[in-house]
C-alpha atoms as one frame of an Amber mdcrd trajectory, in Angstrom:
protein
  22.003 -11.006  97.477  19.519 -12.804  95.505  16.623 -10.756  93.272  13.228
 -11.768  92.817  12.726 -13.949  90.054   9.053 -13.884  89.452   9.467 -10.215
  88.921  12.594 -11.215  86.816  10.363 -13.132  84.889   7.253 -10.266  84.602
  10.435  -7.867  83.712  11.681  -9.689  81.090   8.470 -10.268  79.177   7.639
  -6.211  79.418  10.671  -5.620  78.214  10.682  -7.767  75.200   7.140  -6.473
  74.687   8.440  -3.007  74.561  11.734  -2.983  72.870  10.862  -3.732  69.487
  13.928  -3.796  67.378  16.022  -2.523  69.954  19.021  -4.893  71.019  17.813
  -6.471  74.700  20.551  -8.167  76.768  20.552  -9.666  80.062  23.096  -9.076
  82.841  24.133 -10.420  86.339  25.131  -7.078  88.600  24.863  -5.512  91.761
  24.162  -9.093  92.940  20.456  -8.636  91.242  19.640  -8.409  87.387  20.448
  -5.904  84.708  18.721  -5.297  81.491  20.395  -3.552  79.021  19.044  -1.577
  75.714  21.334  -1.434  72.686  24.203  -1.953  75.437  22.660   0.588  77.811
  21.388  -0.068  81.272  17.242   0.324  81.313  16.089  -1.665  83.964  16.892
  -3.982  86.787  16.098  -5.674  89.768  17.877  -5.260  93.014  16.438  -7.585
  95.964  12.880  -6.984  95.703  12.923  -3.518  93.831  12.857  -2.532  90.055
  15.482  -0.247  89.297  14.719   2.343  86.266  17.308   4.566  84.361  14.801
   7.552  83.955  17.962  10.177  83.313  18.516  13.223  85.156  15.739  15.013
  83.650  12.920  12.944  84.927  14.260  12.119  88.217  12.781  14.313  90.191
   9.599  13.768  88.818   9.947  10.203  89.138  11.004   9.758  92.797   7.936
  11.901  93.586   5.382   9.228  92.380   3.868   6.838  94.380   5.905   3.709
  95.404   9.124   5.414  93.912  12.437   6.817  95.343  16.126   7.589  94.467
  18.036   4.546  93.767  20.759   4.518  96.656  22.145   1.141  96.119  25.507
   2.464  96.930  24.433   4.786 100.037  24.159   7.600  97.867  21.577   8.448
  95.622  22.368   8.149  92.089  21.002  10.908  90.053  18.988   9.473  87.108
  17.940   6.105  88.525  15.086   5.247  90.551  13.732   2.357  92.836  10.440
   1.333  92.230   8.835  -0.825  95.449   6.953  -4.002  95.379   3.690  -2.312
  96.174   4.212  -0.068  92.885   4.127  -3.156  90.646   1.428  -5.171  91.522
  -0.323  -5.031  88.118   1.672  -5.173  84.625   0.382  -2.283  83.550   2.497
  -0.505  86.378   5.620  -2.814  85.322   5.279  -1.829  81.730   4.645   2.050
  82.383   8.237   1.955  84.580   9.756  -0.029  81.717   8.777   2.718  78.977
  10.254   5.147  81.166  13.399   3.393  81.108  13.399   2.997  77.527  12.411
   6.488  76.796  15.534   7.651  78.294  17.979   4.857  76.937  16.837   5.368
  73.718  18.222   8.687  73.454  21.810   7.359  74.072  24.028   6.080  71.635
  24.193   2.434  71.322  27.352   0.779  73.228
């Protein structure tokens, strides 16, 4: 499965702008793209959907937001991970809001 390259470019730019001194790395995974911060998965793209690791504490709040839902890549929803559908990513500010949510959680994790 290929991923949306245009969204990939936008996501890279948003992550770079928000990461500051954190170490940002990129990895092809799930047939898509994963962006890691200090070794921890923060955001990614699967097909045309943005995947954001928001953590278990923010999961229910985030899946209730417009254009978001549980990440169910394997057929079972993964607690702490959400999909954001393309309709919720039309503006760069929307994308950056989701990037900040992912970064807020992964910055609570120890570096790998």
